[in-house]
KEFILO-167501 format. One record per residue: residue in three letters; x, y, z of N, C-alpha, C in turn. Coordinates in pm, 1 decimal, padded with zeros to 6 digits. Layout:
rest:n.u:n.v:n.w:ca.u:ca.v:ca.w:c.u:c.v:c.w
ALA:X:Y:Z:X:Y:Z:X:Y:Z
...
//
This chain:
rest:n.u:n.v:n.w:ca.u:ca.v:ca.w:c.u:c.v:c.w
MET:-00046.1:00539.9:02761.3:-00111.7:00416.3:02716.6:-00209.9:00445.7:02603.5
PRO:-00210.8:00363.6:02497.5:-00307.1:00385.3:02390.1:-00447.9:00356.4:02438.4
PRO:-00548.4:00419.0:02378.1:-00687.1:00387.2:02414.7:-00715.7:00240.5:02389.9
GLU:-00817.7:00186.9:02457.7:-00848.6:00044.4:02446.5:-00885.0:00004.2:02304.4
SER:-00932.3:00100.3:02222.8:-00971.9:00068.0:02086.5:-00853.7:00034.9:01997.0
PHE:-00733.1:00066.7:02044.6:-00615.6:00037.3:01965.1:-00562.6:-00100.8:01999.6
ARG:-00539.6:-00177.8:01897.8:-00505.2:-00318.4:01914.8:-00354.9:-00341.2:01909.3
ARG:-00309.2:-00435.8:01987.6:-00168.8:-00475.6:01986.5:-00135.7:-00548.7:01856.1
LEU:-00025.4:-00510.5:01795.2:00023.5:-00579.1:01676.1:00126.4:-00682.5:01720.6
ILE:00087.9:-00808.4:01717.7:00174.5:-00916.2:01765.0:00287.0:-00939.4:01665.4
PRO:00411.4:-00953.3:01713.1:00522.3:-00981.7:01621.7:00491.5:-01102.1:01533.8
GLY:00518.3:-01089.3:01406.1:00488.7:-01195.1:01309.4:00491.1:-01137.4:01169.5
ARG:00409.6:-01190.7:01082.1:00408.5:-01147.3:00942.9:00311.7:-01030.9:00922.3
LEU:00354.5:-00934.1:00842.1:00273.6:-00816.7:00811.5:00276.6:-00794.1:00660.7
VAL:00158.5:-00776.3:00601.6:00149.7:-00748.3:00459.1:00159.3:-00598.0:00436.4
LEU:00247.1:-00557.0:00345.3:00253.1:-00418.4:00300.8:00162.7:-00409.5:00178.0
ALA:00048.1:-00346.9:00195.9:-00057.3:-00350.9:00094.0:-00032.8:-00248.4:-00015.9
THR:00073.7:-00269.5:-00091.1:00104.7:-00183.3:-00204.2:00178.7:-00262.8:-00310.1
HIS:00162.2:-00220.8:-00436.2:00237.0:-00279.5:-00547.3:00341.7:-00180.6:-00598.3
ASN:00356.5:-00067.4:-00528.9:00453.2:00035.1:-00566.4:00587.9:00001.5:-00502.8
PRO:00692.0:-00029.6:-00583.3:00821.9:-00069.8:-00526.8:00882.7:00035.0:-00434.4
GLY:00865.7:00163.7:-00468.0:00920.1:00268.6:-00382.3:00853.6:00270.8:-00246.4
LYS:00721.6:00253.3:-00244.1:00650.3:00252.5:-00116.2:00684.1:00127.4:-00035.6
VAL:00703.0:00015.7:-00102.8:00741.6:-00107.8:-00032.9:00871.4:-00085.3:00044.1
ILE:00968.7:-00023.0:-00021.3:01097.6:00002.3:00042.6:01081.4:00094.1:00163.3
GLU:01009.1:00205.0:00145.3:00991.1:00299.3:00255.7:00916.6:00236.9:00372.4
LEU:00807.8:00167.6:00343.2:00728.4:00107.4:00451.1:00806.6:-00001.2:00523.0
ALA:00882.4:-00080.6:00448.1:00961.5:-00187.6:00509.8:01064.7:-00129.0:00605.1
GLU:01124.8:-00017.2:00567.6:01224.5:00045.4:00655.2:01159.1:00106.8:00778.5
LEU:01038.9:00161.4:00761.7:00969.9:00220.8:00875.7:00931.1:00115.2:00979.1
VAL:00881.0:00000.3:00933.6:00835.6:-00102.6:01027.9:00949.9:-00191.5:01074.8
GLY:01066.9:-00177.5:01015.4:01180.6:-00261.3:01051.9:01207.2:-00271.3:01201.6
PRO:01208.8:-00156.3:01275.0:01236.9:-00162.0:01419.1:01133.9:-00240.5:01500.2
LEU:01017.2:-00269.0:01441.8:00914.6:-00343.3:01514.5:00940.6:-00493.6:01512.7
GLY:01041.1:-00536.5:01437.9:01075.5:-00678.2:01436.1:00974.0:-00764.8:01365.2
LEU:00908.2:-00710.4:01262.9:00805.6:-00785.2:01190.3:00862.9:-00844.8:01061.2
ASP:00803.1:-00953.2:01018.2:00839.3:-01017.0:00892.5:00745.6:-00962.5:00786.0
VAL:00794.7:-00871.7:00700.5:00707.0:-00805.3:00605.1:00711.4:-00872.2:00468.6
VAL:00597.1:-00867.9:00401.3:00584.4:-00919.6:00265.6:00489.0:-00826.8:00191.0
SER:00518.0:-00797.1:00065.7:00433.4:-00704.6:-00009.4:00313.3:-00775.7:-00069.9
ALA:00209.7:-00697.8:-00096.8:00090.7:-00751.9:-00162.6:00126.2:-00806.4:-00300.1
GLY:00221.6:-00741.1:-00366.9:00264.5:-00787.6:-00497.3:00329.5:-00923.5:-00491.4
THR:00415.0:-00943.7:-00391.0:00481.6:-01072.8:-00374.5:00381.0:-01184.0:-00349.2
LEU:00275.2:-01153.0:-00276.0:00171.3:-01252.1:-00246.9:00073.7:-01270.2:-00363.0
GLY:00085.9:-01186.7:-00465.0:-00005.4:-01196.7:-00578.6:-00144.7:-01145.7:-00548.9
LEU:-00158.0:-01058.0:-00451.0:-00288.8:-01002.8:-00417.5:-00329.5:-00898.2:-00520.7
PRO:-00455.0:-00892.8:-00558.3:-00499.2:-00793.2:-00655.3:-00499.6:-00653.8:-00594.0
GLU:-00487.6:-00552.9:-00679.2:-00497.6:-00414.6:-00633.7:-00645.0:-00374.0:-00634.6
PRO:-00701.3:-00341.3:-00519.3:-00842.9:-00303.5:-00517.6:-00864.4:-00168.0:-00582.9
GLU:-00980.9:-00146.6:-00635.3:-01013.1:-00017.4:-00693.9:-01027.4:00085.3:-00582.4
GLU:-00961.1:00198.6:-00598.9:-00962.4:00301.6:-00495.9:-01085.6:00389.5:-00515.1
THR:-01192.0:00353.6:-00447.7:-01320.4:00422.8:-00465.4:-01348.6:00525.5:-00356.4
GLY:-01258.1:00539.0:-00259.6:-01279.1:00635.4:-00152.2:-01262.1:00777.7:-00200.0
ASP:-01317.1:00874.1:-00123.7:-01303.4:01014.1:-00162.0:-01208.3:01090.2:-00070.5
THR:-01134.4:01015.7:00013.5:-01030.6:01075.3:00097.8:-00912.1:00980.5:00103.0
PHE:-00796.2:01032.9:00144.1:-00679.0:00947.2:00161.8:-00708.2:00839.3:00265.5
LYS:-00774.2:00878.2:00374.0:-00806.2:00784.5:00481.1:-00892.5:00669.7:00430.2
ALA:-00996.2:00703.6:00354.4:-01086.7:00600.2:00304.5:-01015.0:00502.1:00212.8
ASN:-00928.6:00553.3:00126.4:-00856.2:00464.6:00034.8:-00752.7:00379.4:00106.4
ALA:-00685.9:00436.5:00207.4:-00588.6:00357.8:00283.1:-00658.5:00243.0:00354.6
GLU:-00773.9:00271.2:00414.4:-00847.7:00166.9:00485.1:-00899.0:00060.5:00388.2
LEU:-00945.8:00104.0:00273.1:-00994.5:00010.5:00172.1:-00883.5:-00087.3:00132.2
LYS:-00763.9:-00034.9:00106.4:-00651.9:-00119.8:00062.7:-00602.3:-00210.6:00175.1
ALA:-00595.7:-00157.1:00296.8:-00548.8:-00237.6:00409.6:-00645.1:-00351.7:00439.7
LEU:-00773.3:-00321.6:00440.5:-00873.4:-00424.8:00469.9:-00878.8:-00530.8:00360.2
ALA:-00864.0:-00489.2:00234.2:-00864.4:-00585.4:00123.7:-00747.0:-00681.4:00136.3
ALA:-00628.8:-00628.9:00168.3:-00510.5:-00714.1:00180.7:-00519.6:-00804.9:00302.2
ALA:-00571.0:-00752.2:00414.5:-00584.2:-00833.2:00535.2:-00684.1:-00946.3:00514.5
THR:-00794.6:-00915.5:00449.0:-00897.6:-01017.7:00423.7:-00845.6:-01126.0:00330.4
ALA:-00776.3:-01084.8:00224.4:-00728.8:-01180.3:00124.7:-00614.5:-01267.0:00176.0
SER:-00530.8:-01211.2:00263.4:-00411.7:-01283.4:00310.4:-00432.5:-01354.6:00443.4
GLY:-00531.8:-01309.3:00521.5:-00549.1:-01363.3:00655.8:-00444.3:-01313.1:00753.7
LEU:-00377.8:-01203.4:00717.4:-00271.4:-01145.2:00799.0:-00299.0:-00996.9:00823.2
PRO:-00239.9:-00938.7:00927.6:-00249.1:-00793.4:00941.6:-00186.1:-00727.5:00819.3
ALA:-00239.0:-00612.6:00780.0:-00187.8:-00544.7:00661.3:-00176.5:-00394.8:00686.3
LEU:-00071.0:-00336.8:00631.2:-00047.2:-00193.2:00642.1:-00056.6:-00133.0:00502.4
ALA:-00143.7:-00033.5:00487.1:-00161.1:00030.4:00356.6:-00134.5:00180.0:00367.4
ASP:-00085.4:00232.6:00257.4:-00058.0:00375.0:00245.4:-00144.5:00431.8:00134.2
ASP:-00203.2:00548.4:00156.9:-00259.8:00623.3:00046.3:-00207.7:00764.7:00060.9
SER:-00139.3:00810.9:-00040.2:-00073.0:00940.3:-00028.9:-00079.4:01013.7:-00160.9
GLY:-00052.2:01142.3:-00154.6:-00055.6:01219.1:-00276.8:-00011.5:01361.9:-00255.9
LEU:00002.3:01430.0:-00368.6:00042.8:01569.7:-00371.6:-00080.6:01658.5:-00381.0
CYS:-00086.8:01758.1:-00293.8:-00199.1:01852.4:-00294.4:-00143.5:01991.8:-00322.1
VAL:-00188.2:02052.9:-00429.7:-00139.1:02184.2:-00471.3:-00243.9:02289.6:-00437.3
ASP:-00204.4:02387.0:-00358.6:-00299.2:02487.7:-00308.9:-00372.4:02559.1:-00422.4
ALA:-00297.0:02603.9:-00523.7:-00356.4:02681.9:-00631.9:-00447.4:02598.9:-00721.3
LEU:-00440.4:02466.2:-00707.8:-00526.7:02378.2:-00786.4:-00640.1:02321.7:-00701.7
GLY:-00667.2:02387.4:-00589.7:-00776.2:02342.6:-00503.5:-00749.7:02208.2:-00437.9
GLY:-00621.4:02174.9:-00418.5:-00585.8:02048.1:-00355.1:-00559.5:01935.4:-00453.2
ALA:-00578.6:01959.1:-00581.3:-00547.8:01858.1:-00683.2:-00395.2:01844.9:-00699.0
PRO:-00346.6:01730.4:-00745.0:-00422.0:01611.1:-00782.2:-00474.4:01530.0:-00663.4
GLY:-00423.4:01552.1:-00542.9:-00479.5:01489.8:-00423.5:-00489.9:01338.5:-00432.0
ILE:-00609.5:01286.8:-00404.7:-00627.4:01141.3:-00405.1:-00614.1:01081.5:-00545.2
TYR:-00610.5:01168.4:-00645.7:-00595.2:01120.6:-00783.6:-00450.5:01133.8:-00832.6
SER:-00357.0:01150.7:-00740.2:-00216.9:01173.4:-00777.3:-00162.4:01065.6:-00869.6
ALA:-00189.7:00939.4:-00839.9:-00139.5:00830.9:-00924.7:-00210.3:00830.3:-01060.1
ARG:-00338.0:00864.4:-01060.2:-00413.4:00862.6:-01186.1:-00365.7:00969.8:-01282.9
TRP:-00311.8:01079.2:-01230.9:-00258.7:01183.7:-01318.2:-00137.8:01131.6:-01397.3
ALA:-00080.1:01021.0:-01352.0:00034.2:00962.3:-01422.3:-00009.7:00872.8:-01537.1
GLY:-00139.9:00852.6:-01553.1:-00191.9:00773.6:-01663.9:-00177.8:00624.8:-01641.6
PRO:-00228.0:00545.2:-01734.8:-00224.0:00399.1:-01720.4:-00083.0:00342.6:-01713.8
GLY:00012.4:00414.3:-01772.5:00151.3:00368.3:-01767.9:00223.5:00410.9:-01641.5
LYS:00155.5:00484.2:-01552.9:00213.0:00533.4:-01426.8:00343.5:00608.9:-01451.1
ASP:00339.4:00696.4:-01550.8:00455.0:00778.0:-01587.2:00444.0:00912.5:-01514.7
PHE:00522.8:00929.3:-01409.6:00509.6:01049.9:-01328.9:00575.9:01171.6:-01392.1
SER:00654.2:01151.9:-01497.3:00701.3:01269.0:-01571.2:00581.6:01334.7:-01639.9
VAL:00486.8:01252.8:-01683.8:00362.6:01303.3:-01741.0:00280.1:01374.4:-01634.1
ALA:00272.3:01314.1:-01515.6:00194.6:01373.2:-01406.4:00252.1:01507.5:-01363.6
MET:00384.5:01514.5:-01351.4:00447.1:01640.6:-01310.9:00425.0:01748.3:-01415.7
ALA:00436.1:01711.7:-01542.1:00411.7:01808.5:-01649.1:00267.0:01857.1:-01646.3
ARG:00176.0:01768.2:-01612.9:00034.6:01806.3:-01605.2:00010.8:01905.1:-01491.7
VAL:00077.2:01881.5:-01378.6:00066.1:01975.2:-01265.9:00118.3:02111.7:-01307.3
GLU:00234.9:02113.9:-01370.3:00295.3:02240.5:-01411.0:00207.8:02313.5:-01513.0
GLU:00154.6:02240.3:-01607.4:00067.1:02301.0:-01708.0:-00059.5:02356.7:-01643.3
SER:-00112.9:02284.3:-01545.7:-00234.4:02329.2:-01478.2:-00209.4:02455.8:-01396.8
LEU:-00089.5:02468.1:-01342.4:-00056.3:02586.7:-01263.7:-00047.2:02710.5:-01351.8
GLY:00009.2:02693.3:-01472.2:00021.8:02807.0:-01562.4:00094.4:02922.3:-01496.5
GLN:00031.1:03039.3:-01496.8:00093.2:03159.2:-01440.1:00049.8:03186.4:-01295.0
GLU:-00009.8:03086.5:-01231.6:-00052.0:03105.0:-01092.0:00068.1:03148.3:-01007.0
GLY:00044.7:03244.9:-00918.6:00155.0:03295.9:-00838.1:00203.0:03198.2:-00731.8
SER:00109.9:03133.0:-00663.5:00146.9:03045.0:-00551.9:00188.9:02907.8:-00602.0
ARG:00301.7:02860.3:-00549.5:00346.8:02725.0:-00581.1:00348.8:02639.7:-00453.3
ALA:00272.0:02684.6:-00355.2:00262.6:02610.2:-00229.2:00194.1:02475.9:-00251.7
ALA:00245.1:02375.0:-00185.7:00190.2:02240.0:-00198.5:00223.7:02160.4:-00074.0
HIS:00156.7:02048.6:-00058.3:00190.7:01960.9:00053.3:00164.9:01816.3:00013.3
PHE:00240.1:01727.5:00074.9:00217.6:01584.7:00060.6:00137.2:01537.0:00180.9
VAL:00043.3:01448.3:00156.6:-00036.0:01385.6:00262.9:-00018.3:01235.0:00253.2
CYS:-00008.6:01170.0:00367.9:-00003.7:01023.8:00372.0:-00099.1:00973.8:00479.0
ALA:-00191.4:00887.9:00438.3:-00275.3:00816.2:00533.9:-00221.2:00674.3:00544.3
LEU:-00196.2:00629.8:00665.5:-00151.9:00492.7:00689.8:-00260.7:00419.4:00766.2
SER:-00296.7:00302.5:00716.7:-00400.7:00223.8:00781.7:-00348.3:00084.2:00811.5
LEU:-00367.3:00042.4:00934.1:-00329.9:-00091.5:00978.9:-00458.2:-00169.2:01003.7
ALA:-00475.4:-00280.4:00931.6:-00600.4:-00356.8:00940.0:-00574.7:-00502.6:00971.0
TRP:-00674.2:-00565.4:01032.8:-00670.3:-00707.8:01065.2:-00778.8:-00780.3:00984.9
PRO:-00763.4:-00912.0:00967.2:-00862.0:-00988.2:00888.5:-01005.1:-00979.9:00941.1
ASP:-01022.0:-00949.8:01069.7:-01158.2:-00941.9:01124.2:-01223.5:-00805.2:01101.4
GLY:-01152.7:-00714.4:01033.1:-01209.2:-00585.3:00999.8:-01167.7:-00470.7:01090.1
HIS:-01093.4:-00500.1:01198.4:-01045.6:-00391.7:01285.2:-00943.3:-00309.1:01207.9
CYS:-00949.6:-00175.7:01224.2:-00865.2:-00087.4:01144.4:-00823.9:00034.2:01226.4
GLN:-00697.7:00074.6:01215.1:-00644.9:00193.8:01281.6:-00576.4:00279.8:01175.5
THR:-00614.8:00406.9:01168.2:-00566.8:00492.3:01060.4:-00519.6:00627.1:01113.0
VAL:-00410.0:00677.1:01056.0:-00355.4:00808.0:01092.7:-00315.4:00881.3:00964.8
GLU:-00290.1:01012.0:00977.7:-00246.4:01091.5:00862.8:-00125.9:01176.5:00899.0
GLY:-00031.3:01185.2:00804.6:00083.9:01272.8:00819.0:00087.7:01370.8:00702.8
ARG:00148.4:01485.5:00725.1:00152.6:01590.9:00622.3:00286.0:01663.1:00626.4
VAL:00335.5:01699.0:00507.8:00456.3:01780.5:00495.2:00427.7:01893.1:00397.2
ASP:00453.9:02017.2:00439.6:00431.7:02133.3:00353.9:00558.3:02170.7:00277.9
GLY:00539.8:02235.8:00164.7:00654.1:02277.9:00085.4:00610.4:02358.2:-00036.0
ARG:00692.7:02353.1:-00141.6:00664.0:02427.7:-00263.8:00708.2:02345.6:-00384.2
LEU:00656.5:02382.4:-00499.1:00689.7:02313.1:-00622.8:00794.7:02390.3:-00701.6
VAL:00880.9:02318.3:-00771.9:00979.5:02380.5:-00859.4:00963.0:02322.0:-00999.4
TRP:01012.7:02396.8:-01096.8:01013.0:02349.7:-01235.5:01135.5:02404.6:-01305.8
PRO:01209.0:02323.6:-01378.6:01184.4:02182.0:-01408.2:01215.4:02091.3:-01289.1
PRO:01171.0:01966.4:-01295.2:01199.8:01870.8:-01187.3:01350.1:01853.5:-01171.1
ARG:01391.4:01825.5:-01047.3:01533.8:01809.5:-01018.2:01557.8:01680.3:-00941.2
GLY:01655.3:01602.3:-00985.6:01695.5:01481.9:-00913.7:01628.7:01356.6:-00966.1
GLU:01696.6:01244.9:-00945.0:01646.8:01116.4:-00993.8:01618.9:01017.6:-00881.3
ASN:01627.3:01065.5:-00757.0:01596.1:00977.2:-00644.2:01446.4:00982.1:-00615.1
GLY:01402.6:00894.3:-00526.8:01262.7:00894.3:-00487.8:01174.0:00840.8:-00598.3
PHE:01047.8:00880.0:-00594.0:00949.6:00834.7:-00692.1:00834.0:00932.6:-00694.0
GLY:00741.2:00913.0:-00786.8:00625.1:00999.7:-00794.0:00662.3:01144.2:-00824.1
TYR:00607.8:01236.3:-00745.0:00627.5:01379.4:-00766.3:00751.5:01432.7:-00694.5
ASP:00832.5:01345.7:-00638.0:00947.4:01388.0:-00558.0:01037.1:01490.1:-00627.0
PRO:01067.2:01475.8:-00757.3:01160.7:01570.3:-00819.8:01111.2:01714.6:-00832.6
MET:00982.5:01740.0:-00806.8:00935.3:01878.2:-00817.3:00890.9:01935.2:-00682.4
PHE:00917.4:01862.9:-00573.0:00871.1:01907.4:-00441.5:00988.6:01939.0:-00349.7
VAL:00986.5:02059.9:-00292.8:01086.7:02101.8:-00194.2:01016.9:02121.7:-00060.8
MET:01058.3:02047.2:00038.0:01000.4:02054.3:00172.2:01037.6:02187.1:00238.8
GLU:00947.8:02239.3:00321.2:00976.4:02361.5:00396.5:01108.1:02348.1:00472.2
GLY:01192.2:02451.6:00462.4:01319.2:02450.5:00533.5:01431.8:02384.5:00457.3
GLN:01403.9:02332.8:00337.0:01505.2:02265.2:00256.2:01525.0:02339.5:00124.4
ASN:01639.0:02311.4:00059.2:01666.1:02367.7:-00072.7:01662.7:02260.8:-00181.3
GLN:01682.4:02136.8:-00141.9:01680.0:02027.4:-00237.7:01538.7:01972.9:-00254.7
THR:01510.1:01923.0:-00373.6:01384.8:01850.9:-00392.1:01399.0:01713.7:-00327.9
TYR:01285.5:01646.8:-00306.1:01292.0:01508.0:-00258.3:01368.8:01421.2:-00357.9
GLY:01362.6:01457.2:-00485.6:01433.0:01380.7:-00587.3:01583.3:01396.1:-00580.3
GLU:01631.2:01505.0:-00517.9:01775.0:01527.9:-00502.5:01827.9:01470.9:-00371.6
MET:01740.3:01452.5:-00274.3:01783.3:01403.4:-00143.4:01819.1:01255.5:-00149.2
GLN:01912.7:01216.6:-00063.9:01936.7:01074.6:-00042.9:01815.7:01018.1:00030.6
ARG:01789.7:00889.6:00011.4:01668.7:00830.8:00067.0:01659.4:00849.5:00217.7
HIS:01769.7:00832.0:00288.7:01763.3:00841.9:00435.2:01730.4:00983.5:00480.3
GLN:01770.4:01085.4:00399.4:01737.1:01223.9:00433.3:01587.5:01248.0:00416.7
LYS:01535.1:01204.8:00304.7:01393.5:01224.6:00276.1:01306.2:01149.3:00375.2
GLU:01340.2:01024.0:00400.8:01253.7:00938.3:00481.1:01258.5:00968.8:00630.3
ALA:01356.1:01052.0:00670.8:01367.9:01083.8:00813.7:01247.6:01162.7:00863.7
ASP:01188.1:01245.4:00775.8:01078.8:01331.0:00823.8:00979.5:01364.2:00712.6
ASN:00955.6:01271.0:00621.6:00856.5:01299.8:00518.1:00716.2:01266.5:00567.8
HIS:00617.9:01282.5:00482.1:00478.1:01262.4:00521.8:00452.4:01118.7:00566.8
ARG:00520.5:01022.9:00504.4:00501.5:00882.5:00542.1:00563.2:00854.1:00679.5
ALA:00680.2:00911.7:00703.9:00745.5:00893.9:00833.6:00663.8:00959.0:00944.9
ARG:00607.9:01075.7:00917.7:00527.3:01144.5:01019.1:00401.3:01064.4:01052.2
ALA:00339.7:01008.0:00948.8:00221.3:00925.7:00972.8:00258.2:00801.7:01052.5
PHE:00371.4:00741.3:01018.8:00408.9:00618.5:01088.5:00440.1:00644.5:01235.5
ARG:00499.9:00759.0:01266.1:00526.4:00790.1:01406.4:00396.5:00797.9:01485.3
LEU:00294.4:00854.6:01423.8:00163.5:00860.8:01490.7:00105.8:00721.0:01510.5
LEU:00118.9:00636.9:01408.3:00066.0:00500.7:01418.0:00142.2:00419.8:01522.8
ALA:00274.4:00431.5:01523.2:00356.9:00356.8:01618.6:00325.2:00398.3:01762.3
ALA:00290.4:00526.6:01781.6:00257.7:00574.8:01915.9:00129.6:00511.8:01968.6
MET:00044.2:00462.3:01877.9:-00080.6:00397.2:01918.3:-00057.2:00254.0:01965.8
LEU:00053.0:00193.9:01920.2:00075.9:00052.6:01946.1:00148.5:00032.6:02077.9
PRO:00109.7:-00061.7:02157.6:00179.4:-00090.1:02283.1:00326.6:-00116.6:02258.1
SER:00410.8:-00074.5:02351.7:00555.6:-00090.6:02334.5:00594.3:-00235.9:02319.8
SER:00508.5:-00329.4:02364.6:00539.8:-00470.8:02354.9:00542.7:-00518.7:02210.8
THR:00492.8:-00436.0:02115.1:00497.1:-00475.0:01974.7:00638.6:-00504.1:01929.9
SER:00731.1:-00416.8:01972.1:00867.4:-00433.8:01928.5:00951.6:-00515.6:02024.6
SER:00910.8:-00522.8:02150.3:00993.1:-00592.6:02247.3:00956.4:-00738.9:02263.2
GLY:00831.0:-00773.0:02229.4:00787.6:-00910.3:02246.1:00735.6:-00939.3:02384.2
ARG:00735.7:-00838.1:02474.5:00686.8:-00861.4:02610.6:00535.7:-00864.6:02611.0
PRO:00475.3:-00942.2:02699.0:00328.3:-00945.8:02706.3:00273.1:-00814.6:02759.0
//
């Protein structure tokens, strides 16, 4: 049984608090088994709040609470990024900003590679914080992580963000080379969602009281 501080998510409408089309697809597929009617923040015309937090958790909560308050509906937000060991965890929470105002991740990947230079270690990991918030300010947040290594040049055209330069531990393909169902089966977002789903009463998906 989840602790009393964890709230039941009643079947109904859920806002996916992101304007990133790739994240909308992944999050919608993750919550699909819960029987919820999902709608993106972009579809609702909600503004993107400024990410002023200094951790993935803080930014996920900020985005989830902003969407829940503006829509009057429960909202699920993701804040995720690539953390490179040899760069002290950068780009980290600034992963999207490394892509510049045009959100060009080919630029971001090149910047990561240039920053690494001749560094020996190419170890890296993806982190995802998922936050579920309600209009009254209640919030539940978890984090998932996947370790791996970076390759250069980038490989594959699937996925989004830094996927073409990241190889998960135990794999030979980059996320950019994997089919979506392969990547999403056990990536950082899926791991975070499993933790979040474990907090929710089983009646979320069944409709039982």
